[in-house]
FINU-589956 format. One line per field, with one value per residue (C-alpha): residue in one letter; x, y, z; residue number from 1. Coordinates in steps of 0.2 Angstrom, whole numbers, always signed. Last residue first. Example, Ala and Ser with C-alpha at 12.3 -4.5 7.8 and 13.67 -1.06 7.14 Angstrom:
<loses>
rest S/A
xx +68/+62
yy -5/-22
zz +36/+39
nr 2/1
</loses>
This chain:
<loses>
rest L/A/G/S/F/T/N/C/K/G/I/D/G/S/Q/F/G/T/K/F/W/K/V/R/Q/A/S/T/G/H/T/F/S/D/P/V/V/R/G/Q/S/Q/E/Q/L/R/D/D/G/I/A/T/A/A/H/L/A/S/E/I/D/G/A/Q/L/W/Q/Q/R/Q/Q/S/H/N/A/W/V/G/A/F/C/D/A/Q/L/E/Q/R/V/S/L/G/N/A/G/E/M/R/A/G/R/Q/R/A/E/N/V/K/D/F/V/G/V/L/N/Q/V/H/H/G/V/E/H/A/I/V/Y/A/R/A/F/D/G/S/E/H/F/Q/Q/Q/M/Q/Q/F/F/G/L/D/L/Y/V/R/Q/D/T/P/C/Y/F/P/G/V/A/S/S/A/S/G/C/A/T/R/V/G/N/R/F/L/V/L/K/P/Q/V/Y/R/Q/G/N/A/A/F/I/E/G/W/T/D/E/T/E/G/L/I/A/R/V/F/D/V/Q/P/D/S/A/E/A/Q/Q/T/H/Q/Q/A/Q/A/Q/P/P/A/V/G/G/G/D/Q/S/L/L/A/T/P/D/K/Y/F/V/L/G/L/I/A/L/L/I/I/G/G/I/G/L/G/R/G/G/G/F/S/P/G/G/G/G/T/G/A/D/E/V/N/D/S/R/R/G/K/D/W/L/M
xx -178/-161/-148/-151/-166/-173/-161/-170/-156/-150/-167/-162/-174/-166/-180/-194/-186/-181/-198/-207/-196/-198/-217/-218/-207/-216/-233/-226/-221/-230/-233/-232/-238/-223/-226/-242/-250/-265/-283/-289/-294/-288/-272/-269/-271/-260/-246/-247/-245/-260/-264/-246/-244/-261/-255/-238/-247/-257/-242/-234/-249/-251/-246/-246/-237/-238/-221/-222/-203/-195/-212/-212/-194/-197/-214/-207/-193/-206/-216/-199/-198/-215/-211/-196/-206/-217/-203/-195/-211/-213/-196/-198/-189/-205/-213/-220/-209/-197/-184/-187/-176/-192/-196/-178/-181/-197/-189/-176/-188/-199/-183/-178/-177/-193/-203/-197/-203/-219/-220/-216/-231/-241/-234/-237/-255/-258/-246/-257/-272/-263/-257/-276/-282/-295/-289/-301/-294/-310/-322/-310/-299/-314/-320/-302/-305/-321/-310/-305/-287/-278/-260/-254/-237/-247/-237/-232/-249/-250/-263/-276/-288/-291/-309/-313/-312/-298/-297/-280/-263/-266/-280/-299/-308/-321/-333/-328/-313/-300/-285/-268/-256/-237/-224/-209/-194/-179/-162/-145/-146/-151/-165/-172/-173/-181/-194/-197/-202/-212/-222/-226/-232/-244/-250/-254/-263/-273/-279/-285/-294/-302/-308/-314/-324/-323/-308/-319/-307/-300/-308/-304/-310/-306/-291/-295/-285/-279/-264/-259/-258/-273/-270/-265/-277/-292/-303/-307/-290/-286/-273/-256/-263/-268/-251/-248/-259/-261/-264/-283/-283/-273/-287/-300/-291/-288/-307/-310/-298/-306/-323/-317/-307/-312/-305/-321/-332/-337/-325/-326/-316/-322/-324/-340/-332/-340/-330/-313/-308/-291/-278/-262/-266/-258/-263/-249/-249/-253/-271/-263/-261/-261
yy +935/+927/+933/+945/+950/+959/+974/+987/+994/+1004/+1013/+1021/+1028/+1017/+1013/+1015/+1004/+990/+992/+989/+974/+966/+968/+960/+946/+942/+942/+930/+935/+941/+927/+911/+895/+884/+890/+881/+885/+876/+880/+885/+903/+909/+899/+904/+923/+922/+913/+924/+940/+952/+954/+956/+971/+979/+977/+984/+999/+1002/+1000/+1014/+1025/+1020/+1037/+1051/+1053/+1069/+1077/+1083/+1083/+1070/+1059/+1059/+1053/+1039/+1034/+1034/+1022/+1011/+1011/+1006/+991/+985/+987/+976/+964/+962/+960/+947/+937/+938/+932/+916/+912/+907/+901/+909/+916/+903/+908/+900/+912/+921/+925/+931/+944/+949/+951/+962/+973/+975/+980/+993/+1009/+1017/+1001/+998/+1015/+1012/+996/+1007/+1017/+1002/+1000/+1019/+1017/+1003/+1011/+1027/+1016/+1009/+1026/+1032/+1018/+1007/+990/+977/+965/+959/+974/+988/+982/+979/+997/+1003/+992/+1001/+1015/+1005/+1009/+1008/+1014/+1020/+1018/+1013/+997/+995/+993/+995/+986/+989/+975/+961/+959/+976/+969/+970/+972/+971/+978/+995/+997/+993/+995/+986/+988/+1006/+1016/+1028/+1030/+1036/+1043/+1041/+1054/+1052/+1055/+1063/+1056/+1063/+1052/+1066/+1070/+1052/+1054/+1071/+1067/+1051/+1060/+1074/+1063/+1051/+1066/+1071/+1054/+1054/+1071/+1066/+1050/+1059/+1072/+1057/+1050/+1067/+1069/+1088/+1085/+1075/+1066/+1073/+1062/+1046/+1036/+1017/+1011/+1001/+985/+981/+993/+984/+967/+955/+945/+927/+913/+914/+921/+939/+940/+941/+930/+936/+952/+957/+964/+970/+959/+970/+955/+956/+953/+937/+930/+934/+927/+911/+910/+914/+901/+887/+892/+889/+903/+903/+892/+882/+897/+908/+918/+935/+949/+966/+979/+986/+1000/+1013/+1029/+1031/+1044/+1053/+1057/+1065/+1083/+1079/+1088/+1093/+1084/+1092/+1085/+1068/+1071/+1053
zz +1189/+1187/+1174/+1160/+1151/+1166/+1163/+1174/+1184/+1170/+1170/+1186/+1199/+1211/+1224/+1211/+1198/+1209/+1219/+1202/+1199/+1215/+1216/+1199/+1204/+1220/+1211/+1198/+1181/+1165/+1153/+1164/+1155/+1160/+1178/+1180/+1196/+1203/+1208/+1191/+1192/+1209/+1208/+1190/+1195/+1209/+1200/+1185/+1197/+1195/+1213/+1219/+1207/+1213/+1231/+1226/+1219/+1234/+1246/+1236/+1239/+1257/+1265/+1250/+1234/+1226/+1229/+1212/+1204/+1216/+1215/+1197/+1196/+1207/+1200/+1183/+1188/+1196/+1179/+1171/+1183/+1179/+1160/+1163/+1171/+1156/+1145/+1156/+1157/+1138/+1135/+1144/+1162/+1171/+1155/+1138/+1124/+1121/+1108/+1091/+1080/+1075/+1094/+1096/+1082/+1090/+1107/+1099/+1089/+1105/+1115/+1102/+1114/+1107/+1109/+1127/+1131/+1124/+1135/+1150/+1145/+1148/+1166/+1168/+1165/+1177/+1190/+1189/+1194/+1208/+1213/+1213/+1225/+1220/+1225/+1230/+1217/+1208/+1212/+1213/+1199/+1189/+1192/+1185/+1170/+1165/+1160/+1144/+1140/+1125/+1124/+1106/+1097/+1080/+1078/+1096/+1102/+1121/+1131/+1145/+1148/+1136/+1141/+1134/+1117/+1104/+1086/+1077/+1080/+1070/+1082/+1082/+1098/+1109/+1124/+1128/+1123/+1129/+1117/+1125/+1112/+1114/+1117/+1106/+1119/+1110/+1114/+1121/+1136/+1148/+1135/+1136/+1155/+1154/+1141/+1151/+1166/+1157/+1146/+1161/+1171/+1157/+1156/+1174/+1173/+1157/+1165/+1180/+1169/+1160/+1176/+1182/+1166/+1162/+1149/+1137/+1126/+1110/+1095/+1089/+1073/+1074/+1065/+1050/+1050/+1033/+1033/+1049/+1041/+1046/+1061/+1059/+1065/+1076/+1061/+1066/+1076/+1094/+1103/+1098/+1091/+1109/+1113/+1130/+1141/+1156/+1168/+1168/+1150/+1152/+1163/+1151/+1136/+1146/+1149/+1131/+1125/+1136/+1129/+1111/+1101/+1083/+1069/+1066/+1069/+1084/+1095/+1084/+1090/+1095/+1081/+1089/+1098/+1109/+1109/+1102/+1115/+1114/+1127/+1120/+1126/+1143/+1159/+1170/+1186/+1203/+1203/+1206/+1224/+1229
nr 290/289/288/287/286/285/284/283/282/281/280/279/278/277/276/275/274/273/272/271/270/269/268/267/266/265/264/263/262/261/260/259/258/257/256/255/254/253/252/251/250/249/248/247/246/245/244/243/242/241/240/239/238/237/236/235/234/233/232/231/230/229/228/227/226/225/224/223/222/221/220/219/218/217/216/215/214/213/212/211/210/209/208/207/206/205/204/203/202/201/200/199/198/197/196/195/194/193/192/191/190/189/188/187/186/185/184/183/182/181/180/179/178/177/176/175/174/173/172/171/170/169/168/167/166/165/164/163/162/161/160/159/158/157/156/155/154/153/152/151/150/149/148/147/146/145/144/143/142/141/140/139/138/137/136/135/134/133/132/131/130/129/128/127/126/125/124/123/122/121/120/119/118/117/116/115/114/113/112/111/110/109/108/107/106/105/104/103/102/101/100/99/98/97/96/95/94/93/92/91/90/89/88/87/86/85/84/83/82/81/80/79/78/77/76/75/74/73/72/71/70/69/68/67/66/65/64/63/62/61/60/59/58/57/56/55/54/53/52/51/50/49/48/47/46/45/44/43/42/41/40/39/38/37/36/35/34/33/32/31/30/29/28/27/26/25/24/23/22/21/20/19/18/17/16/15/14/13/12/11/10/9/8/7/6/5/4/3/2/1
</loses>
């Protein structure tokens, strides 16, 4: 991937090394099983850690009570930071054009780099959660160590696979801007099922995969930066992080009722749907079969 063609975003910040990770001890904290589950979910780009992470294992403190960690402009001389800035810049340009074509203004998210742990408006999170998006502060959070983890655990180090990770989280930001998060939360409050093969969580995650594909389509038209094997790299990453694949590897069996992100085949399908069409209208994962 010729990522150096990308315009560098000024919205990448560095939160440094955080100490605000969650506590797993205490009577209401997560037990060993919970920690294992958390680690698994973290590898699947868990979008909102507040459902699992809190200081007491119960409800998360309201946003105003969660002091956000100090951030500063990320060091541009770091090649990994330069890569992130280039990919984020291209997501800004792509979604800016798509929103403008629909008579809307795209509000650019911040991307916060951290190490070990970070405090957000959605609560505290550790690196084990993996990349995630916080809708309350409209920020994407990323520990660059996750890219090394992709290489070690999934044997995937391609630039476009890493770009897919960022584009997926930005896809959640797009969902937030167009009201998907609000509608899902309203449905949750009415008792709609979140987990499971047809749950709202799976549908929301697959739509973010589709949005990542839409971004890939438009960015390729503008930059012509994809090379042989790049799409396969992203599809391999999508396959590696399917709920079925991760459950099979971690517990030796697949439990569809606990799915949160979709199967490997579904993740590949929806990314390809977005990439092949370049049309966000094709990304309605909330209607019909997945």
